[in-house]
DRENROKE-730405 format. One record per residue: residue number from 1; chain; x, y, z of N, C-alpha, C in turn. Coordinates in steps of 0.2 Angstrom, whole numbers, plus 2048, in hexadecimal, padded with zeros to 3 digits. Example, Ala and Ser with C-alpha at 12.3 -4.5 7.8 and 13.67 -1.06 7.14 Angstrom:
DRENROKE-730405
<atom torse="1" marke="A" n_px="842" n_py="7E4" n_pz="827" ca_px="83E" ca_py="7EA" ca_pz="827" c_px="842" c_py="7F0" c_pz="827"/>
<atom torse="2" marke="A" n_px="840" n_py="7F5" n_pz="823" ca_px="844" ca_py="7FB" ca_pz="824" c_px="840" c_py="800" c_pz="827"/>
//
This chain:
DRENROKE-730405
<atom torse="1" marke="A" n_px="804" n_py="7FA" n_pz="800" ca_px="800" ca_py="800" ca_pz="800" c_px="804" c_py="806" c_pz="800"/>
<atom torse="2" marke="A" n_px="80A" n_py="806" n_pz="804" ca_px="80E" ca_py="80C" ca_pz="804" c_px="811" c_py="80D" c_pz="7FE"/>
<atom torse="3" marke="A" n_px="813" n_py="808" n_pz="7FA" ca_px="816" ca_py="809" ca_pz="7F3" c_px="812" c_py="80C" c_pz="7EE"/>
<atom torse="4" marke="A" n_px="80B" n_py="80A" n_pz="7EF" ca_px="806" ca_py="80D" ca_pz="7EA" c_px="805" c_py="814" c_pz="7EC"/>
<atom torse="5" marke="A" n_px="805" n_py="816" n_pz="7F2" ca_px="804" ca_py="81D" ca_pz="7F4" c_px="80A" c_py="821" c_pz="7F2"/>
<atom torse="6" marke="A" n_px="810" n_py="81F" n_pz="7F3" ca_px="816" ca_py="822" ca_pz="7F1" c_px="816" c_py="823" c_pz="7E9"/>
<atom torse="7" marke="A" n_px="814" n_py="81E" n_pz="7E5" ca_px="814" ca_py="81F" ca_pz="7DE" c_px="80F" c_py="824" c_pz="7DC"/>
<atom torse="8" marke="A" n_px="809" n_py="824" n_pz="7DF" ca_px="804" ca_py="829" ca_pz="7DE" c_px="806" c_py="830" c_pz="7E0"/>
<atom torse="9" marke="A" n_px="80A" n_py="831" n_pz="7E5" ca_px="80D" ca_py="837" ca_pz="7E7" c_px="812" c_py="83A" c_pz="7E2"/>
<atom torse="10" marke="A" n_px="816" n_py="835" n_pz="7E0" ca_px="81B" ca_py="837" ca_pz="7DB" c_px="817" c_py="839" c_pz="7D4"/>
<atom torse="11" marke="A" n_px="812" n_py="835" n_pz="7D2" ca_px="80F" ca_py="837" ca_pz="7CC" c_px="80B" c_py="83E" c_pz="7CD"/>
<atom torse="12" marke="A" n_px="808" n_py="83F" n_pz="7D2" ca_px="805" ca_py="846" ca_pz="7D3" c_px="80A" c_py="84B" c_pz="7D3"/>
<atom torse="13" marke="A" n_px="810" n_py="84A" n_pz="7D7" ca_px="815" ca_py="84F" ca_pz="7D7" c_px="818" c_py="851" c_pz="7D0"/>
<atom torse="14" marke="A" n_px="819" n_py="84B" n_pz="7CC" ca_px="81B" ca_py="84C" ca_pz="7C5" c_px="816" c_py="850" c_pz="7C1"/>
<atom torse="15" marke="A" n_px="810" n_py="84E" n_pz="7C1" ca_px="80B" ca_py="851" ca_pz="7BE" c_px="80B" c_py="859" c_pz="7BF"/>
<atom torse="16" marke="A" n_px="80B" n_py="85A" n_pz="7C6" ca_px="80B" ca_py="861" ca_pz="7C8" c_px="811" c_py="865" c_pz="7C5"/>
<atom torse="17" marke="A" n_px="817" n_py="862" n_pz="7C5" ca_px="81D" ca_py="865" ca_pz="7C2" c_px="81D" c_py="866" c_pz="7BB"/>
<atom torse="18" marke="A" n_px="81A" n_py="861" n_pz="7B7" ca_px="819" ca_py="862" ca_pz="7B0" c_px="814" c_py="868" c_pz="7AF"/>
<atom torse="19" marke="A" n_px="80F" n_py="868" n_pz="7B3" ca_px="80A" ca_py="86D" ca_pz="7B2" c_px="80D" c_py="874" c_pz="7B3"/>
<atom torse="20" marke="A" n_px="812" n_py="875" n_pz="7B8" ca_px="815" ca_py="87B" ca_pz="7B9" c_px="81A" c_py="87D" c_pz="7B4"/>
<atom torse="21" marke="A" n_px="81D" n_py="877" n_pz="7B1" ca_px="822" ca_py="879" ca_pz="7AC" c_px="820" c_py="87B" c_pz="7A6"/>
<atom torse="22" marke="A" n_px="819" n_py="87A" n_pz="7A4" ca_px="817" ca_py="87C" ca_pz="79E" c_px="817" c_py="883" c_pz="79D"/>
<atom torse="23" marke="A" n_px="818" n_py="886" n_pz="797" ca_px="818" ca_py="88D" ca_pz="796" c_px="812" c_py="890" c_pz="797"/>
<atom torse="24" marke="A" n_px="811" n_py="896" n_pz="79B" ca_px="80B" ca_py="899" ca_pz="79C" c_px="809" c_py="89D" c_pz="795"/>
<atom torse="25" marke="A" n_px="802" n_py="89D" n_pz="795" ca_px="800" ca_py="8A0" ca_pz="78F" c_px="802" c_py="8A8" c_pz="78F"/>
<atom torse="26" marke="A" n_px="804" n_py="8AA" n_pz="789" ca_px="805" ca_py="8B2" ca_pz="789" c_px="7FF" c_py="8B6" c_pz="78A"/>
<atom torse="27" marke="A" n_px="7FF" n_py="8BB" n_pz="78E" ca_px="7FA" ca_py="8BF" ca_pz="78F" c_px="7FB" c_py="8C6" c_pz="78B"/>
<atom torse="28" marke="A" n_px="7F5" n_py="8C8" n_pz="789" ca_px="7F6" ca_py="8CF" ca_pz="786" c_px="7F4" c_py="8D4" c_pz="78B"/>
<atom torse="29" marke="A" n_px="7F7" n_py="8DA" n_pz="78A" ca_px="7F5" ca_py="8E0" ca_pz="78E" c_px="7EE" c_py="8E3" c_pz="78B"/>
<atom torse="30" marke="A" n_px="7EB" n_py="8E7" n_pz="78F" ca_px="7E5" ca_py="8EA" ca_pz="78C" c_px="7E6" c_py="8EE" c_pz="786"/>
<atom torse="31" marke="A" n_px="7EC" n_py="8F1" n_pz="786" ca_px="7ED" ca_py="8F5" ca_pz="780" c_px="7EF" c_py="8F1" c_pz="77A"/>
<atom torse="32" marke="A" n_px="7F2" n_py="8EB" n_pz="77B" ca_px="7F3" ca_py="8E7" ca_pz="775" c_px="7EC" c_py="8E4" c_pz="773"/>
<atom torse="33" marke="A" n_px="7E8" n_py="8E2" n_pz="777" ca_px="7E1" ca_py="8E0" ca_pz="775" c_px="7DD" c_py="8E5" c_pz="771"/>
<atom torse="34" marke="A" n_px="7DD" n_py="8EB" n_pz="774" ca_px="7DA" ca_py="8F1" ca_pz="771" c_px="7DD" c_py="8F2" c_pz="76A"/>
<atom torse="35" marke="A" n_px="7E3" n_py="8F2" n_pz="769" ca_px="7E7" ca_py="8F3" ca_pz="762" c_px="7E4" c_py="8ED" c_pz="75E"/>
<atom torse="36" marke="A" n_px="7E4" n_py="8E7" n_pz="760" ca_px="7E2" ca_py="8E2" ca_pz="75C" c_px="7DA" c_py="8E2" c_pz="75A"/>
<atom torse="37" marke="A" n_px="7D6" n_py="8E5" n_pz="75E" ca_px="7CF" ca_py="8E5" ca_pz="75D" c_px="7CD" c_py="8EC" c_pz="759"/>
<atom torse="38" marke="A" n_px="7D1" n_py="8F0" n_pz="758" ca_px="7CF" ca_py="8F7" ca_pz="755" c_px="7D3" c_py="8F8" c_pz="74F"/>
<atom torse="39" marke="A" n_px="7CF" n_py="8FB" n_pz="74A" ca_px="7D2" ca_py="8FE" ca_pz="744" c_px="7CE" c_py="904" c_pz="742"/>
<atom torse="40" marke="A" n_px="7D2" n_py="908" n_pz="73E" ca_px="7CF" ca_py="90E" ca_pz="73B" c_px="7CE" c_py="90D" c_pz="734"/>
<atom torse="41" marke="A" n_px="7C9" n_py="910" n_pz="731" ca_px="7C7" ca_py="910" ca_pz="72A" c_px="7C6" c_py="917" c_pz="727"/>
<atom torse="42" marke="A" n_px="7C7" n_py="918" n_pz="721" ca_px="7C6" ca_py="91F" ca_pz="71E" c_px="7BF" c_py="91E" c_pz="71B"/>
<atom torse="43" marke="A" n_px="7BA" n_py="920" n_pz="71F" ca_px="7B3" ca_py="920" ca_pz="71D" c_px="7AF" c_py="923" c_pz="723"/>
<atom torse="44" marke="A" n_px="7A9" n_py="924" n_pz="721" ca_px="7A4" ca_py="927" ca_pz="726" c_px="7A2" c_py="922" c_pz="72C"/>
<atom torse="45" marke="A" n_px="7A0" n_py="925" n_pz="731" ca_px="79D" ca_py="920" ca_pz="736" c_px="797" c_py="91C" c_pz="734"/>
<atom torse="46" marke="A" n_px="793" n_py="91F" n_pz="730" ca_px="78D" ca_py="91C" ca_pz="72D" c_px="78F" c_py="916" c_pz="729"/>
<atom torse="47" marke="A" n_px="794" n_py="917" n_pz="724" ca_px="796" ca_py="912" ca_pz="720" c_px="799" c_py="90C" c_pz="724"/>
<atom torse="48" marke="A" n_px="79E" n_py="90E" n_pz="729" ca_px="7A1" ca_py="909" ca_pz="72D" c_px="79C" c_py="905" c_pz="731"/>
<atom torse="49" marke="A" n_px="797" n_py="908" n_pz="734" ca_px="792" ca_py="905" ca_pz="738" c_px="78E" c_py="900" c_pz="733"/>
<atom torse="50" marke="A" n_px="78C" n_py="902" n_pz="72E" ca_px="788" ca_py="8FD" ca_pz="729" c_px="78C" c_py="8F8" c_pz="727"/>
<atom torse="51" marke="A" n_px="793" n_py="8F9" n_pz="726" ca_px="797" ca_py="8F4" ca_pz="724" c_px="798" c_py="8EE" c_pz="729"/>
<atom torse="52" marke="A" n_px="799" n_py="8F0" n_pz="72F" ca_px="79A" ca_py="8EC" ca_pz="735" c_px="793" c_py="8E7" c_pz="735"/>
<atom torse="53" marke="A" n_px="78E" n_py="8EB" n_pz="735" ca_px="787" ca_py="8E7" ca_pz="736" c_px="787" c_py="8E2" c_pz="730"/>
<atom torse="54" marke="A" n_px="789" n_py="8E4" n_pz="72A" ca_px="788" ca_py="8DF" ca_pz="724" c_px="78D" c_py="8D9" c_pz="725"/>
<atom torse="55" marke="A" n_px="793" n_py="8DB" n_pz="727" ca_px="798" ca_py="8D6" ca_pz="728" c_px="796" c_py="8D1" c_pz="72E"/>
<atom torse="56" marke="A" n_px="794" n_py="8D3" n_pz="733" ca_px="791" ca_py="8CF" ca_pz="738" c_px="78C" c_py="8CA" c_pz="736"/>
<atom torse="57" marke="A" n_px="787" n_py="8CD" n_pz="732" ca_px="782" ca_py="8C9" ca_pz="72F" c_px="785" c_py="8C4" c_pz="72A"/>
<atom torse="58" marke="A" n_px="78A" n_py="8C6" n_pz="726" ca_px="78D" ca_py="8C1" ca_pz="721" c_px="791" c_py="8BC" c_pz="724"/>
<atom torse="59" marke="A" n_px="793" n_py="8BD" n_pz="72A" ca_px="797" ca_py="8B8" ca_pz="72E" c_px="792" c_py="8B3" c_pz="732"/>
<atom torse="60" marke="A" n_px="78C" n_py="8B4" n_pz="731" ca_px="787" ca_py="8B0" ca_pz="735" c_px="784" c_py="8B2" c_pz="73B"/>
<atom torse="61" marke="A" n_px="786" n_py="8B8" n_pz="73E" ca_px="784" ca_py="8BB" ca_pz="744" c_px="77D" c_py="8BE" c_pz="744"/>
<atom torse="62" marke="A" n_px="77A" n_py="8BD" n_pz="749" ca_px="773" ca_py="8C0" ca_pz="74A" c_px="774" c_py="8C7" c_pz="74E"/>
<atom torse="63" marke="A" n_px="772" n_py="8CC" n_pz="74B" ca_px="772" ca_py="8D3" ca_pz="74E" c_px="76D" c_py="8D3" c_pz="753"/>
<atom torse="64" marke="A" n_px="770" n_py="8D4" n_pz="759" ca_px="76B" ca_py="8D5" ca_pz="75F" c_px="769" c_py="8DD" c_pz="760"/>
<atom torse="65" marke="A" n_px="76E" n_py="8E1" n_pz="75F" ca_px="76D" ca_py="8E8" ca_pz="75F" c_px="772" c_py="8EC" c_pz="75B"/>
<atom torse="66" marke="A" n_px="76F" n_py="8F2" n_pz="758" ca_px="774" ca_py="8F6" ca_pz="754" c_px="771" c_py="8FD" c_pz="755"/>
<atom torse="67" marke="A" n_px="775" n_py="902" n_pz="757" ca_px="773" ca_py="909" ca_pz="758" c_px="778" c_py="90D" c_pz="755"/>
<atom torse="68" marke="A" n_px="777" n_py="910" n_pz="750" ca_px="77C" ca_py="914" ca_pz="74C" c_px="77E" c_py="91B" c_pz="750"/>
<atom torse="69" marke="A" n_px="779" n_py="91D" n_pz="755" ca_px="77B" ca_py="923" ca_pz="759" c_px="780" c_py="921" c_pz="75E"/>
<atom torse="70" marke="A" n_px="780" n_py="91C" n_pz="761" ca_px="785" ca_py="91A" ca_pz="766" c_px="78B" c_py="916" c_pz="762"/>
<atom torse="71" marke="A" n_px="78A" n_py="913" n_pz="75C" ca_px="78F" ca_py="910" ca_pz="759" c_px="78F" c_py="909" c_pz="75B"/>
<atom torse="72" marke="A" n_px="78B" n_py="906" n_pz="75F" ca_px="78C" ca_py="8FF" ca_pz="762" c_px="787" c_py="8FA" c_pz="75F"/>
<atom torse="73" marke="A" n_px="78B" n_py="8F5" n_pz="75D" ca_px="787" ca_py="8EF" ca_pz="75A" c_px="789" c_py="8E9" c_pz="75E"/>
<atom torse="74" marke="A" n_px="784" n_py="8E5" n_pz="75F" ca_px="785" ca_py="8DF" ca_pz="763" c_px="782" c_py="8D9" c_pz="75F"/>
<atom torse="75" marke="A" n_px="785" n_py="8D3" n_pz="75F" ca_px="783" ca_py="8CE" ca_pz="75B" c_px="785" c_py="8C7" c_pz="75E"/>
<atom torse="76" marke="A" n_px="781" n_py="8C2" n_pz="75C" ca_px="783" ca_py="8BB" ca_pz="75E" c_px="783" c_py="8B6" c_pz="759"/>
<atom torse="77" marke="A" n_px="787" n_py="8B1" n_pz="759" ca_px="787" ca_py="8AC" ca_pz="754" c_px="782" c_py="8A7" c_pz="756"/>
<atom torse="78" marke="A" n_px="780" n_py="8A3" n_pz="751" ca_px="77B" ca_py="89E" ca_pz="753" c_px="77E" c_py="899" c_pz="758"/>
<atom torse="79" marke="A" n_px="77B" n_py="896" n_pz="75C" ca_px="77D" ca_py="891" ca_pz="761" c_px="77F" c_py="88B" c_pz="75E"/>
<atom torse="80" marke="A" n_px="784" n_py="887" n_pz="761" ca_px="785" ca_py="881" ca_pz="75F" c_px="785" c_py="87C" c_pz="765"/>
<atom torse="81" marke="A" n_px="780" n_py="878" n_pz="765" ca_px="77F" ca_py="874" ca_pz="76B" c_px="781" c_py="86C" c_pz="76A"/>
<atom torse="82" marke="A" n_px="783" n_py="869" n_pz="770" ca_px="785" ca_py="862" ca_pz="770" c_px="782" c_py="85F" c_pz="776"/>
<atom torse="83" marke="A" n_px="77F" n_py="859" n_pz="776" ca_px="77D" ca_py="856" ca_pz="77C" c_px="781" c_py="850" c_pz="77D"/>
<atom torse="84" marke="A" n_px="783" n_py="84F" n_pz="783" ca_px="787" ca_py="849" ca_pz="785" c_px="782" c_py="844" c_pz="788"/>
<atom torse="85" marke="A" n_px="77F" n_py="840" n_pz="784" ca_px="779" ca_py="83B" ca_pz="786" c_px="77C" c_py="835" c_pz="78A"/>
<atom torse="86" marke="A" n_px="782" n_py="833" n_pz="788" ca_px="785" ca_py="82D" ca_pz="78B" c_px="787" c_py="82E" c_pz="792"/>
<atom torse="87" marke="A" n_px="78B" n_py="833" n_pz="794" ca_px="78E" ca_py="833" ca_pz="79A" c_px="78B" c_py="838" c_pz="79F"/>
<atom torse="88" marke="A" n_px="78A" n_py="83E" n_pz="79E" ca_px="788" ca_py="843" ca_pz="7A3" c_px="781" c_py="846" c_pz="7A1"/>
<atom torse="89" marke="A" n_px="77E" n_py="846" n_pz="79B" ca_px="778" ca_py="849" ca_pz="79A" c_px="779" c_py="850" c_pz="799"/>
<atom torse="90" marke="A" n_px="77F" n_py="853" n_pz="799" ca_px="780" ca_py="85A" ca_pz="799" c_px="77F" c_py="85D" c_pz="792"/>
<atom torse="91" marke="A" n_px="77D" n_py="863" n_pz="791" ca_px="77C" ca_py="866" ca_pz="78B" c_px="781" c_py="86C" c_pz="78A"/>
<atom torse="92" marke="A" n_px="785" n_py="86C" n_pz="785" ca_px="78B" ca_py="871" ca_pz="784" c_px="789" c_py="875" c_pz="77E"/>
<atom torse="93" marke="A" n_px="788" n_py="87C" n_pz="780" ca_px="786" ca_py="881" ca_pz="77B" c_px="78C" c_py="886" c_pz="77A"/>
<atom torse="94" marke="A" n_px="78E" n_py="887" n_pz="774" ca_px="793" ca_py="88C" ca_pz="772" c_px="790" c_py="891" c_pz="76D"/>
<atom torse="95" marke="A" n_px="792" n_py="897" n_pz="76E" ca_px="791" ca_py="89C" ca_pz="769" c_px="796" c_py="8A2" c_pz="769"/>
<atom torse="96" marke="A" n_px="796" n_py="8A7" n_pz="765" ca_px="79B" ca_py="8AC" ca_pz="765" c_px="797" c_py="8B3" c_pz="766"/>
<atom torse="97" marke="A" n_px="798" n_py="8B7" n_pz="76A" ca_px="795" ca_py="8BD" ca_pz="76B" c_px="79A" c_py="8C3" c_pz="768"/>
<atom torse="98" marke="A" n_px="797" n_py="8C7" n_pz="764" ca_px="79B" ca_py="8CC" ca_pz="761" c_px="799" c_py="8D3" c_pz="762"/>
<atom torse="99" marke="A" n_px="79D" n_py="8D8" n_pz="764" ca_px="79B" ca_py="8DF" ca_pz="764" c_px="7A0" c_py="8E3" c_pz="760"/>
<atom torse="100" marke="A" n_px="79D" n_py="8E9" n_pz="75E" ca_px="7A1" ca_py="8ED" ca_pz="75A" c_px="79F" c_py="8F4" c_pz="75D"/>
<atom torse="101" marke="A" n_px="7A4" n_py="8F9" n_pz="75D" ca_px="7A3" ca_py="900" ca_pz="75E" c_px="7A6" c_py="904" c_pz="759"/>
<atom torse="102" marke="A" n_px="7A2" n_py="908" n_pz="756" ca_px="7A4" ca_py="90C" ca_pz="750" c_px="7A3" c_py="913" c_pz="752"/>
<atom torse="103" marke="A" n_px="7A9" n_py="917" n_pz="751" ca_px="7A9" ca_py="91E" ca_pz="753" c_px="7AC" c_py="922" c_pz="74D"/>
<atom torse="104" marke="A" n_px="7AA" n_py="928" n_pz="74C" ca_px="7AD" ca_py="92C" ca_pz="748" c_px="7B4" c_py="92F" c_pz="74B"/>
<atom torse="105" marke="A" n_px="7B9" n_py="92F" n_pz="747" ca_px="7BF" ca_py="932" ca_pz="749" c_px="7C0" c_py="939" c_pz="746"/>
<atom torse="106" marke="A" n_px="7BF" n_py="93A" n_pz="740" ca_px="7C0" ca_py="940" ca_pz="73C" c_px="7BA" c_py="940" c_pz="737"/>
<atom torse="107" marke="A" n_px="7BA" n_py="945" n_pz="733" ca_px="7B4" ca_py="946" ca_pz="72E" c_px="7B3" c_py="940" c_pz="72A"/>
<atom torse="108" marke="A" n_px="7B7" n_py="93D" n_pz="727" ca_px="7B6" ca_py="936" ca_pz="723" c_px="7BB" c_py="931" c_pz="726"/>
<atom torse="109" marke="A" n_px="7BB" n_py="930" n_pz="72C" ca_px="7BF" ca_py="92B" ca_pz="72F" c_px="7BB" c_py="928" c_pz="735"/>
<atom torse="110" marke="A" n_px="7BB" n_py="921" n_pz="735" ca_px="7B7" ca_py="91E" ca_pz="73B" c_px="7BC" c_py="919" c_pz="73E"/>
<atom torse="111" marke="A" n_px="7BB" n_py="918" n_pz="745" ca_px="7BF" ca_py="913" ca_pz="748" c_px="7BA" c_py="90D" c_pz="74A"/>
<atom torse="112" marke="A" n_px="7BC" n_py="907" n_pz="749" ca_px="7B7" ca_py="901" ca_pz="74B" c_px="7BB" c_py="8FD" c_pz="750"/>
<atom torse="113" marke="A" n_px="7B8" n_py="8FB" n_pz="756" ca_px="7BB" ca_py="8F6" ca_pz="75A" c_px="7B6" c_py="8F0" c_pz="75B"/>
<atom torse="114" marke="A" n_px="7B9" n_py="8EB" n_pz="759" ca_px="7B5" ca_py="8E4" ca_pz="75A" c_px="7B7" c_py="8E0" c_pz="760"/>
<atom torse="115" marke="A" n_px="7B2" n_py="8DC" n_pz="762" ca_px="7B4" ca_py="8D8" ca_pz="768" c_px="7B0" c_py="8D1" c_pz="767"/>
<atom torse="116" marke="A" n_px="7B4" n_py="8CC" n_pz="767" ca_px="7B1" ca_py="8C5" ca_pz="766" c_px="7B2" c_py="8C1" c_pz="76D"/>
<atom torse="117" marke="A" n_px="7AC" n_py="8BE" n_pz="76F" ca_px="7AD" ca_py="8BA" ca_pz="775" c_px="7AA" c_py="8B3" c_pz="774"/>
<atom torse="118" marke="A" n_px="7AD" n_py="8AE" n_pz="776" ca_px="7AA" ca_py="8A7" ca_pz="775" c_px="7A6" c_py="8A6" c_pz="77C"/>
<atom torse="119" marke="A" n_px="7A0" n_py="8A4" n_pz="77B" ca_px="79C" ca_py="8A3" ca_pz="780" c_px="79A" c_py="89B" c_pz="780"/>
<atom torse="120" marke="A" n_px="79C" n_py="898" n_pz="786" ca_px="79B" ca_py="891" ca_pz="787" c_px="796" c_py="890" c_pz="78D"/>
<atom torse="121" marke="A" n_px="791" n_py="88C" n_pz="78C" ca_px="78C" ca_py="88B" ca_pz="791" c_px="78B" c_py="883" c_pz="792"/>
<atom torse="122" marke="A" n_px="78B" n_py="881" n_pz="798" ca_px="78A" ca_py="87A" ca_pz="799" c_px="784" c_py="87A" c_pz="79E"/>
<atom torse="123" marke="A" n_px="77F" n_py="875" n_pz="79C" ca_px="779" ca_py="874" ca_pz="7A1" c_px="779" c_py="86D" c_pz="7A2"/>
<atom torse="124" marke="A" n_px="777" n_py="86B" n_pz="7A8" ca_px="777" ca_py="864" ca_pz="7AA" c_px="770" c_py="861" c_pz="7A9"/>
<atom torse="125" marke="A" n_px="76F" n_py="85B" n_pz="7AA" ca_px="769" ca_py="858" ca_pz="7A9" c_px="765" c_py="859" c_pz="7B0"/>
<atom torse="126" marke="A" n_px="768" n_py="85C" n_pz="7B5" ca_px="764" ca_py="85E" ca_pz="7BB" c_px="763" c_py="865" c_pz="7BB"/>
<atom torse="127" marke="A" n_px="764" n_py="869" n_pz="7B6" ca_px="762" ca_py="870" ca_pz="7B6" c_px="767" c_py="875" c_pz="7B8"/>
<atom torse="128" marke="A" n_px="76D" n_py="873" n_pz="7BA" ca_px="772" ca_py="877" ca_pz="7BB" c_px="776" c_py="879" c_pz="7B5"/>
<atom torse="129" marke="A" n_px="778" n_py="880" n_pz="7B5" ca_px="77C" ca_py="882" ca_pz="7AF" c_px="782" c_py="886" c_pz="7B1"/>
<atom torse="130" marke="A" n_px="786" n_py="887" n_pz="7AD" ca_px="78C" ca_py="88B" ca_pz="7AE" c_px="78E" c_py="88E" c_pz="7A7"/>
<atom torse="131" marke="A" n_px="791" n_py="894" n_pz="7A7" ca_px="793" ca_py="898" ca_pz="7A1" c_px="79A" c_py="89A" c_pz="7A1"/>
<atom torse="132" marke="A" n_px="79D" n_py="89A" n_pz="79C" ca_px="7A4" ca_py="89C" ca_pz="79C" c_px="7A5" c_py="8A1" c_pz="796"/>
<atom torse="133" marke="A" n_px="7A7" n_py="8A7" n_pz="797" ca_px="7A8" ca_py="8AC" ca_pz="791" c_px="7AF" c_py="8AD" c_pz="791"/>
<atom torse="134" marke="A" n_px="7B2" n_py="8AC" n_pz="78B" ca_px="7B9" ca_py="8AC" ca_pz="78A" c_px="7BA" c_py="8B1" c_pz="784"/>
<atom torse="135" marke="A" n_px="7BE" n_py="8B6" n_pz="785" ca_px="7C0" ca_py="8BB" ca_pz="780" c_px="7C4" c_py="8B7" c_pz="77A"/>
<atom torse="136" marke="A" n_px="7C2" n_py="8B9" n_pz="774" ca_px="7C6" ca_py="8B6" ca_pz="76F" c_px="7CC" c_py="8BB" c_pz="76D"/>
<atom torse="137" marke="A" n_px="7D2" n_py="8B9" n_pz="76E" ca_px="7D8" ca_py="8BD" ca_pz="76E" c_px="7DC" c_py="8BB" c_pz="768"/>
<atom torse="138" marke="A" n_px="7D9" n_py="8B8" n_pz="763" ca_px="7DD" ca_py="8B6" ca_pz="75D" c_px="7DD" c_py="8BB" c_pz="758"/>
<atom torse="139" marke="A" n_px="7E3" n_py="8BE" n_pz="757" ca_px="7E4" ca_py="8C4" ca_pz="752" c_px="7E1" c_py="8C2" c_pz="74B"/>
<atom torse="140" marke="A" n_px="7E2" n_py="8BC" n_pz="749" ca_px="7E0" ca_py="8BA" ca_pz="742" c_px="7D8" c_py="8BB" c_pz="742"/>
<atom torse="141" marke="A" n_px="7D4" n_py="8BA" n_pz="747" ca_px="7CD" ca_py="8BB" ca_pz="747" c_px="7CB" c_py="8C2" c_pz="745"/>
<atom torse="142" marke="A" n_px="7CF" n_py="8C7" n_pz="749" ca_px="7CE" ca_py="8CE" ca_pz="748" c_px="7D0" c_py="8D0" c_pz="741"/>
<atom torse="143" marke="A" n_px="7D6" n_py="8CE" n_pz="73F" ca_px="7D8" ca_py="8D0" ca_pz="739" c_px="7D4" c_py="8CE" c_pz="733"/>
<atom torse="144" marke="A" n_px="7D1" n_py="8C8" n_pz="733" ca_px="7CC" ca_py="8C6" ca_pz="72E" c_px="7C6" c_py="8CA" c_pz="72E"/>
<atom torse="145" marke="A" n_px="7C3" n_py="8CB" n_pz="734" ca_px="7BD" ca_py="8CF" ca_pz="735" c_px="7BE" c_py="8D6" c_pz="732"/>
<atom torse="146" marke="A" n_px="7C4" n_py="8D9" n_pz="734" ca_px="7C5" ca_py="8E0" ca_pz="731" c_px="7C6" c_py="8E0" c_pz="72A"/>
<atom torse="147" marke="A" n_px="7C9" n_py="8DB" n_pz="727" ca_px="7CA" ca_py="8DA" ca_pz="720" c_px="7C3" c_py="8DA" c_pz="71C"/>
<atom torse="148" marke="A" n_px="7BE" n_py="8D6" n_pz="71F" ca_px="7B7" ca_py="8D6" ca_pz="71C" c_px="7B4" c_py="8DD" c_pz="71D"/>
<atom torse="149" marke="A" n_px="7B5" n_py="8E0" n_pz="723" ca_px="7B2" ca_py="8E7" ca_pz="724" c_px="7B5" c_py="8EC" c_pz="71F"/>
<atom torse="150" marke="A" n_px="7BB" n_py="8EB" n_pz="71D" ca_px="7BF" ca_py="8F0" ca_pz="719" c_px="7BC" c_py="8EE" c_pz="712"/>
<atom torse="151" marke="A" n_px="7BA" n_py="8E8" n_pz="710" ca_px="7B7" ca_py="8E7" ca_pz="709" c_px="7B0" c_py="8E9" c_pz="709"/>
<atom torse="152" marke="A" n_px="7AC" n_py="8E9" n_pz="70E" ca_px="7A6" ca_py="8EB" ca_pz="70F" c_px="7A5" c_py="8F3" c_pz="70E"/>
<atom torse="153" marke="A" n_px="7AA" n_py="8F6" n_pz="711" ca_px="7AB" ca_py="8FE" ca_pz="711" c_px="7AC" c_py="900" c_pz="70A"/>
<atom torse="154" marke="A" n_px="7B1" n_py="8FC" n_pz="707" ca_px="7B3" ca_py="8FD" ca_pz="700" c_px="7AD" c_py="8FD" c_pz="6FB"/>
<atom torse="155" marke="A" n_px="7A9" n_py="8F8" n_pz="6FC" ca_px="7A3" ca_py="8F6" ca_pz="6F8" c_px="79E" c_py="8FC" c_pz="6F9"/>
<atom torse="156" marke="A" n_px="79C" n_py="8FD" n_pz="6FF" ca_px="797" ca_py="903" ca_pz="701" c_px="79A" c_py="909" c_pz="6FE"/>
<atom torse="157" marke="A" n_px="7A0" n_py="90B" n_pz="6FF" ca_px="7A3" ca_py="911" ca_pz="6FD" c_px="7A2" c_py="912" c_pz="6F5"/>
<atom torse="158" marke="A" n_px="7A4" n_py="90D" n_pz="6F2" ca_px="7A3" ca_py="90D" ca_pz="6EA" c_px="79C" c_py="90D" c_pz="6E8"/>
<atom torse="159" marke="A" n_px="797" n_py="90A" n_pz="6EC" ca_px="790" ca_py="90B" ca_pz="6EA" c_px="78E" c_py="912" c_pz="6EC"/>
<atom torse="160" marke="A" n_px="790" n_py="915" n_pz="6F1" ca_px="78E" ca_py="91C" ca_pz="6F3" c_px="791" c_py="921" c_pz="6EE"/>
<atom torse="161" marke="A" n_px="797" n_py="920" n_pz="6EB" ca_px="79A" ca_py="924" ca_pz="6E6" c_px="796" c_py="924" c_pz="6E0"/>
<atom torse="162" marke="A" n_px="794" n_py="91D" n_pz="6DE" ca_px="790" ca_py="91C" ca_pz="6D7" c_px="789" c_py="91F" c_pz="6D8"/>
<atom torse="163" marke="A" n_px="786" n_py="91F" n_pz="6DE" ca_px="77F" ca_py="922" ca_pz="6DE" c_px="77F" c_py="929" c_pz="6DE"/>
<atom torse="164" marke="A" n_px="785" n_py="92C" n_pz="6E0" ca_px="785" ca_py="934" ca_pz="6E0" c_px="787" c_py="937" c_pz="6D9"/>
<atom torse="165" marke="A" n_px="789" n_py="933" n_pz="6D5" ca_px="78A" ca_py="935" ca_pz="6CE" c_px="784" c_py="936" c_pz="6CA"/>
//
């Protein structure tokens, strides 16, 4: 019995050391996060706002609210649910929540700040639930979103120029 306990203790200690030895995830400062989530465009607030709404819809988001006066847009992706019928009876639901803030910087210049959050909800067969909101800090996600917004602004600006002729 003593040998088994010592072996268990060594295993637990080694597992703890391996866990401590793993490199910590790099953390971003608030300024780095803001820089990743923000971009300025040479366009009016009106065109930038409409472009963000359009891109969110193109990406499959459902617009919850959009107020051009405040510049705030909130949206959610459709939920993806899975049920663990075999072991726990738990239901796992995930979706992405997106927000955008559009503000004028100068006459024909607008600043857009995006924020994406992964929302994971677990509910048990006994009615208990928990939710975990995790900010998405992948630079590629924001780069792709801003690229699509830039394209939408270009198209809207071209259409506005053509209609004024």
